[in-house]
N, C-alpha and C positions, 0 to 999 in steps of 0.2 A: 802708025797713022802719024801724019805729019800735023804739027799743031798742037798736039795732045800735051797736057802737062805730064812731067817725068813722075813716075811713082814715088810717092813719098810715105815711108812708114814712119810714125813720130814715135820716138821711145816712150815706153812706158812711164808714168809719172812716179817721182821719187816716193811720194806717200803710198802709193799703190804697191810699190816693190817692199816699202818697210812694213805695212799691213800684212802682205803675204808673208815675208819672213817671220813676222810675229807669230802669225797663224801657224806656221810650220814649226817654229819653236814649241808652242804650247802642245802641238799634237805631239812632237818628238818627246817632250818631258811626260806628257801622260803615258804615251806607250812605255817608256823607260820604267815608270812607276807602276803600271800596269804589269809588266814584265817581273818587276821585283815582288809582286805580290800586293802592292800599296792600294791598289783600286779594289773596292769590295762591292759586290752587288747586293742591293737591299731587297728583302722579300716582304717589306712592311708596307703598307699601303701610304699614298701621299697625305700629309698632314691636312686636315680642313682649313678653310681659309681663316678661321678664327684663331688656329694655333700658328703663331710666329714660327718660322723654320729655325732648326738648331743652327749654331754658329758652326762655321768651317772648321774642320779638324786641323787644318793645315796651319792657321794662324798667321798667315803671311799675307797681309791686306795691303793692296796697293791702291791708297786713295787719292785720286785726282782732285783739282781743285773744284771741278763740278760735283763730286762726291761730298765732299766738305761743306760746300754751299747748300747742298740738298740735305745734309743731316742738320745743319744749321737752321735751315727752314722748317724741317720737320719737327727739331727739337722745340723750336719756339711756338709751335702750334700744339704740343703734346699736351693731352691724349686725343685732341681731335684729329679726324682725319683731314688730309689736303688731297685736292685734286691736282692732276698734271697742269692743268690751266692756272691754278692758284699758285703752282711754283714756278711756272713760267714768267707770272707776274713778279713775283716775290725775287727771283734768282736773277731774271734777265735772260737765262738760257732758253732756247728754243726747244719744243717739244720732241724734237728729232733727237737732240742731245738728251734730255731728261729722261725718256723711256729707257734707253739701255743702260743709263747710270742707275736708274732705280730698279731695273731687273737685276744689276750687280749687288746693288745693297741688299734686295731681298735674297739673293743666292748667298750672301754673305752673312745673312741672319741680322743686319741692322735695321732692317724695315721691314714692314709686313702690309698686307692688306687685310684687315680685322673683320671687314664686313664683306669681302670677296671682290672679284675682279669688278673694274669699273666704279668702285665706290671709295676711292681714295686709299692714301699711304698713309701710315704713321711710323714712328721710330719705335725699335724694340728696346728693353731694357738694356741689352748689349750695346746698341746703337747709343743710348743715352751716356753709358758708362764710357764708351769710346770717345765720344763727344767731348764729354768734361774732361779728359785726359789730352785732348788736342791743344796746342797753344793758342791763346786769343790773337786775333787778328788786331 
């Protein structure tokens, strides 16, 4: 067809490639650990919302600056629960950032939702210990 623009396939963004590689690396490490017998299936029921989850057995936490800011905000309001909206106001991060980071902190045993979903977050005793050991800003 005359006059039609030539086909242009823009390259995938560098960030998307990095995220895909990180995802692949995590899956590869998990599969290697599973093959070595390091991943165990649990037959126990899920903990109730009032019971904070146990800390991860690996002990290798990779905290981002967002994680530290969220821990700081949760520790400042401890023992009260804090909503994502309040954390957004306090930290200046968007809820799209806060949600996944809180999920990570919950899975690491540093934060929990004592009154159930949609009722706010608070820091666990382990989270307070970790926060106290972090260097002050």
